[in-house]
Biotite code that builds the C-alpha atoms (Angstrom):
import biotite.structure as struc

atoms = struc.array([
    struc.Atom([-57.259, 78.998, -93.023], chain_id="A", res_id=1, res_name="MET", atom_name="CA", element="C"),
    struc.Atom([-57.769, 79.215, -96.767], chain_id="A", res_id=2, res_name="ILE", atom_name="CA", element="C"),
    struc.Atom([-59.754, 76.628, -98.715], chain_id="A", res_id=3, res_name="ASP", atom_name="CA", element="C"),
    struc.Atom([-60.559, 77.804, -102.233], chain_id="A", res_id=4, res_name="LEU", atom_name="CA", element="C"),
    struc.Atom([-61.767, 75.956, -105.311], chain_id="A", res_id=5, res_name="THR", atom_name="CA", element="C"),
    struc.Atom([-61.070, 77.607, -108.649], chain_id="A", res_id=6, res_name="ILE", atom_name="CA", element="C"),
    struc.Atom([-63.113, 76.607, -111.726], chain_id="A", res_id=7, res_name="SER", atom_name="CA", element="C"),
    struc.Atom([-61.840, 78.009, -115.025], chain_id="A", res_id=8, res_name="ILE", atom_name="CA", element="C"),
    struc.Atom([-63.113, 77.861, -118.601], chain_id="A", res_id=9, res_name="ARG", atom_name="CA", element="C"),
    struc.Atom([-61.085, 79.239, -121.501], chain_id="A", res_id=10, res_name="GLU", atom_name="CA", element="C"),
    struc.Atom([-64.362, 79.963, -123.302], chain_id="A", res_id=11, res_name="ASP", atom_name="CA", element="C"),
    struc.Atom([-68.025, 79.048, -122.729], chain_id="A", res_id=12, res_name="PRO", atom_name="CA", element="C"),
    struc.Atom([-67.787, 75.810, -124.753], chain_id="A", res_id=13, res_name="GLY", atom_name="CA", element="C"),
    struc.Atom([-64.430, 74.666, -123.353], chain_id="A", res_id=14, res_name="ALA", atom_name="CA", element="C"),
    struc.Atom([-63.939, 72.037, -120.678], chain_id="A", res_id=15, res_name="PRO", atom_name="CA", element="C"),
    struc.Atom([-63.765, 73.242, -117.100], chain_id="A", res_id=16, res_name="GLU", atom_name="CA", element="C"),
    struc.Atom([-60.439, 73.050, -115.246], chain_id="A", res_id=17, res_name="HIS", atom_name="CA", element="C"),
    struc.Atom([-60.632, 72.859, -111.458], chain_id="A", res_id=18, res_name="VAL", atom_name="CA", element="C"),
    struc.Atom([-57.836, 73.733, -109.035], chain_id="A", res_id=19, res_name="PHE", atom_name="CA", element="C"),
    struc.Atom([-57.718, 73.939, -105.266], chain_id="A", res_id=20, res_name="ARG", atom_name="CA", element="C"),
    struc.Atom([-55.764, 76.040, -102.802], chain_id="A", res_id=21, res_name="LEU", atom_name="CA", element="C"),
    struc.Atom([-55.522, 74.812, -99.219], chain_id="A", res_id=22, res_name="LEU", atom_name="CA", element="C"),
    struc.Atom([-53.352, 76.851, -96.870], chain_id="A", res_id=23, res_name="ALA", atom_name="CA", element="C"),
    struc.Atom([-52.812, 77.856, -93.291], chain_id="A", res_id=24, res_name="GLY", atom_name="CA", element="C"),
    struc.Atom([-50.069, 79.504, -91.266], chain_id="A", res_id=25, res_name="ASP", atom_name="CA", element="C"),
    struc.Atom([-48.768, 81.165, -94.440], chain_id="A", res_id=26, res_name="GLY", atom_name="CA", element="C"),
    struc.Atom([-48.024, 77.854, -96.182], chain_id="A", res_id=27, res_name="GLN", atom_name="CA", element="C"),
    struc.Atom([-49.821, 75.832, -98.876], chain_id="A", res_id=28, res_name="PRO", atom_name="CA", element="C"),
    struc.Atom([-51.080, 72.498, -97.566], chain_id="A", res_id=29, res_name="HIS", atom_name="CA", element="C"),
    struc.Atom([-51.264, 69.046, -99.121], chain_id="A", res_id=30, res_name="ALA", atom_name="CA", element="C"),
    struc.Atom([-54.178, 68.795, -101.537], chain_id="A", res_id=31, res_name="GLY", atom_name="CA", element="C"),
    struc.Atom([-53.347, 72.063, -103.288], chain_id="A", res_id=32, res_name="THR", atom_name="CA", element="C"),
    struc.Atom([-53.430, 71.476, -107.051], chain_id="A", res_id=33, res_name="THR", atom_name="CA", element="C"),
    struc.Atom([-52.386, 74.849, -108.477], chain_id="A", res_id=34, res_name="LEU", atom_name="CA", element="C"),
    struc.Atom([-49.279, 75.010, -110.695], chain_id="A", res_id=35, res_name="PRO", atom_name="CA", element="C"),
    struc.Atom([-47.510, 77.454, -108.326], chain_id="A", res_id=36, res_name="ASP", atom_name="CA", element="C"),
    struc.Atom([-49.091, 77.219, -104.863], chain_id="A", res_id=37, res_name="PRO", atom_name="CA", element="C"),
    struc.Atom([-46.654, 79.672, -103.251], chain_id="A", res_id=38, res_name="GLY", atom_name="CA", element="C"),
    struc.Atom([-47.394, 82.404, -105.786], chain_id="A", res_id=39, res_name="ALA", atom_name="CA", element="C"),
    struc.Atom([-51.144, 81.710, -105.557], chain_id="A", res_id=40, res_name="ALA", atom_name="CA", element="C"),
    struc.Atom([-51.070, 82.022, -101.780], chain_id="A", res_id=41, res_name="LEU", atom_name="CA", element="C"),
    struc.Atom([-49.032, 85.251, -102.001], chain_id="A", res_id=42, res_name="ALA", atom_name="CA", element="C"),
    struc.Atom([-51.575, 86.747, -104.441], chain_id="A", res_id=43, res_name="ALA", atom_name="CA", element="C"),
    struc.Atom([-54.516, 85.722, -102.256], chain_id="A", res_id=44, res_name="VAL", atom_name="CA", element="C"),
    struc.Atom([-52.924, 87.135, -99.115], chain_id="A", res_id=45, res_name="GLU", atom_name="CA", element="C"),
    struc.Atom([-51.999, 90.387, -100.873], chain_id="A", res_id=46, res_name="ARG", atom_name="CA", element="C"),
    struc.Atom([-55.196, 91.060, -102.850], chain_id="A", res_id=47, res_name="PHE", atom_name="CA", element="C"),
    struc.Atom([-57.840, 88.672, -101.478], chain_id="A", res_id=48, res_name="GLY", atom_name="CA", element="C"),
    struc.Atom([-59.491, 90.950, -98.951], chain_id="A", res_id=49, res_name="GLU", atom_name="CA", element="C"),
    struc.Atom([-60.076, 93.747, -101.470], chain_id="A", res_id=50, res_name="ASP", atom_name="CA", element="C"),
    struc.Atom([-60.998, 91.495, -104.382], chain_id="A", res_id=51, res_name="ILE", atom_name="CA", element="C"),
    struc.Atom([-63.202, 88.973, -102.591], chain_id="A", res_id=52, res_name="PHE", atom_name="CA", element="C"),
    struc.Atom([-64.865, 91.523, -100.283], chain_id="A", res_id=53, res_name="PHE", atom_name="CA", element="C"),
    struc.Atom([-64.798, 94.922, -102.035], chain_id="A", res_id=54, res_name="PRO", atom_name="CA", element="C"),
    struc.Atom([-65.920, 97.895, -100.028], chain_id="A", res_id=55, res_name="LYS", atom_name="CA", element="C"),
    struc.Atom([-68.643, 100.104, -101.493], chain_id="A", res_id=56, res_name="PRO", atom_name="CA", element="C"),
    struc.Atom([-67.381, 103.269, -103.047], chain_id="A", res_id=57, res_name="GLY", atom_name="CA", element="C"),
    struc.Atom([-67.860, 105.569, -105.963], chain_id="A", res_id=58, res_name="PRO", atom_name="CA", element="C"),
    struc.Atom([-68.426, 103.946, -109.361], chain_id="A", res_id=59, res_name="PRO", atom_name="CA", element="C"),
    struc.Atom([-65.244, 103.000, -111.216], chain_id="A", res_id=60, res_name="LYS", atom_name="CA", element="C"),
    struc.Atom([-64.504, 104.056, -114.749], chain_id="A", res_id=61, res_name="LEU", atom_name="CA", element="C"),
    struc.Atom([-63.224, 101.033, -116.667], chain_id="A", res_id=62, res_name="CYS", atom_name="CA", element="C"),
    struc.Atom([-61.574, 101.034, -120.060], chain_id="A", res_id=63, res_name="THR", atom_name="CA", element="C"),
    struc.Atom([-63.699, 99.387, -122.700], chain_id="A", res_id=64, res_name="GLN", atom_name="CA", element="C"),
    struc.Atom([-61.273, 96.724, -123.824], chain_id="A", res_id=65, res_name="GLN", atom_name="CA", element="C"),
    struc.Atom([-61.816, 93.011, -124.204], chain_id="A", res_id=66, res_name="TYR", atom_name="CA", element="C"),
    struc.Atom([-59.262, 90.617, -122.760], chain_id="A", res_id=67, res_name="GLY", atom_name="CA", element="C"),
    struc.Atom([-60.813, 87.314, -123.823], chain_id="A", res_id=68, res_name="GLY", atom_name="CA", element="C"),
    struc.Atom([-63.664, 84.913, -123.071], chain_id="A", res_id=69, res_name="PRO", atom_name="CA", element="C"),
    struc.Atom([-62.093, 83.280, -120.005], chain_id="A", res_id=70, res_name="GLN", atom_name="CA", element="C"),
    struc.Atom([-64.232, 82.947, -116.887], chain_id="A", res_id=71, res_name="VAL", atom_name="CA", element="C"),
    struc.Atom([-63.086, 81.776, -113.449], chain_id="A", res_id=72, res_name="ALA", atom_name="CA", element="C"),
    struc.Atom([-65.233, 81.189, -110.375], chain_id="A", res_id=73, res_name="VAL", atom_name="CA", element="C"),
    struc.Atom([-63.573, 81.054, -106.962], chain_id="A", res_id=74, res_name="VAL", atom_name="CA", element="C"),
    struc.Atom([-65.529, 79.558, -104.060], chain_id="A", res_id=75, res_name="THR", atom_name="CA", element="C"),
    struc.Atom([-64.669, 78.459, -100.551], chain_id="A", res_id=76, res_name="GLY", atom_name="CA", element="C"),
    struc.Atom([-63.348, 80.212, -97.466], chain_id="A", res_id=77, res_name="THR", atom_name="CA", element="C"),
    struc.Atom([-60.749, 82.923, -96.917], chain_id="A", res_id=78, res_name="PHE", atom_name="CA", element="C"),
    struc.Atom([-59.783, 83.372, -93.268], chain_id="A", res_id=79, res_name="HIS", atom_name="CA", element="C"),
    struc.Atom([-63.224, 82.209, -92.099], chain_id="A", res_id=80, res_name="GLY", atom_name="CA", element="C"),
    struc.Atom([-65.235, 84.250, -94.611], chain_id="A", res_id=81, res_name="ARG", atom_name="CA", element="C"),
    struc.Atom([-67.243, 82.694, -97.427], chain_id="A", res_id=82, res_name="THR", atom_name="CA", element="C"),
    struc.Atom([-65.983, 83.457, -100.929], chain_id="A", res_id=83, res_name="VAL", atom_name="CA", element="C"),
    struc.Atom([-67.974, 83.320, -104.165], chain_id="A", res_id=84, res_name="HIS", atom_name="CA", element="C"),
    struc.Atom([-66.239, 85.501, -106.735], chain_id="A", res_id=85, res_name="SER", atom_name="CA", element="C"),
    struc.Atom([-66.390, 85.497, -110.530], chain_id="A", res_id=86, res_name="THR", atom_name="CA", element="C"),
    struc.Atom([-63.481, 86.697, -112.657], chain_id="A", res_id=87, res_name="PHE", atom_name="CA", element="C"),
    struc.Atom([-63.761, 87.698, -116.307], chain_id="A", res_id=88, res_name="THR", atom_name="CA", element="C"),
    struc.Atom([-61.721, 89.692, -118.794], chain_id="A", res_id=89, res_name="ARG", atom_name="CA", element="C"),
    struc.Atom([-64.546, 91.819, -120.193], chain_id="A", res_id=90, res_name="THR", atom_name="CA", element="C"),
    struc.Atom([-63.165, 95.312, -119.453], chain_id="A", res_id=91, res_name="ASP", atom_name="CA", element="C"),
    struc.Atom([-60.129, 97.056, -118.016], chain_id="A", res_id=92, res_name="GLY", atom_name="CA", element="C"),
    struc.Atom([-61.253, 96.692, -114.391], chain_id="A", res_id=93, res_name="CYS", atom_name="CA", element="C"),
    struc.Atom([-61.950, 92.981, -114.753], chain_id="A", res_id=94, res_name="GLU", atom_name="CA", element="C"),
    struc.Atom([-58.646, 92.430, -116.570], chain_id="A", res_id=95, res_name="ILE", atom_name="CA", element="C"),
    struc.Atom([-56.835, 94.136, -113.659], chain_id="A", res_id=96, res_name="ALA", atom_name="CA", element="C"),
    struc.Atom([-58.603, 91.851, -111.131], chain_id="A", res_id=97, res_name="ARG", atom_name="CA", element="C"),
    struc.Atom([-57.641, 88.814, -113.223], chain_id="A", res_id=98, res_name="TRP", atom_name="CA", element="C"),
    struc.Atom([-53.998, 89.907, -113.440], chain_id="A", res_id=99, res_name="LYS", atom_name="CA", element="C"),
    struc.Atom([-53.781, 90.528, -109.693], chain_id="A", res_id=100, res_name="ALA", atom_name="CA", element="C"),
    struc.Atom([-55.023, 87.012, -108.985], chain_id="A", res_id=101, res_name="MET", atom_name="CA", element="C"),
    struc.Atom([-53.347, 85.296, -111.980], chain_id="A", res_id=102, res_name="ALA", atom_name="CA", element="C"),
    struc.Atom([-51.406, 82.755, -109.873], chain_id="A", res_id=103, res_name="PRO", atom_name="CA", element="C"),
    struc.Atom([-54.658, 81.693, -108.192], chain_id="A", res_id=104, res_name="LEU", atom_name="CA", element="C"),
    struc.Atom([-56.335, 81.401, -111.582], chain_id="A", res_id=105, res_name="LEU", atom_name="CA", element="C"),
    struc.Atom([-53.678, 79.000, -112.876], chain_id="A", res_id=106, res_name="GLY", atom_name="CA", element="C"),
    struc.Atom([-51.443, 81.532, -114.609], chain_id="A", res_id=107, res_name="GLY", atom_name="CA", element="C"),
    struc.Atom([-48.400, 83.666, -113.978], chain_id="A", res_id=108, res_name="ALA", atom_name="CA", element="C"),
    struc.Atom([-48.532, 87.077, -112.333], chain_id="A", res_id=109, res_name="ALA", atom_name="CA", element="C"),
    struc.Atom([-47.995, 89.903, -114.800], chain_id="A", res_id=110, res_name="THR", atom_name="CA", element="C"),
])
């Protein structure tokens, strides 16, 4: 079962937009409010384990580029595990995380 709430701000002073993804058995359920629930579910199933629950490893080298002031916070449950994950666009690594989960964050996959 997947029950995630996604809170997004385009910049710190902007209004918050809230979406929800409810899913089970590989299908979005009623109550999901994302623009493309199927794509969001596919992104979560493909990347969720690694993004929500990263395994410790060597430090990553991230390009020093700025992708914008957007911030998204994802909370809830992913297959019985508690999720509290923040997404930003502050460097190359964070931009890559954002792009991987773009359908969950209310955008299109790139």
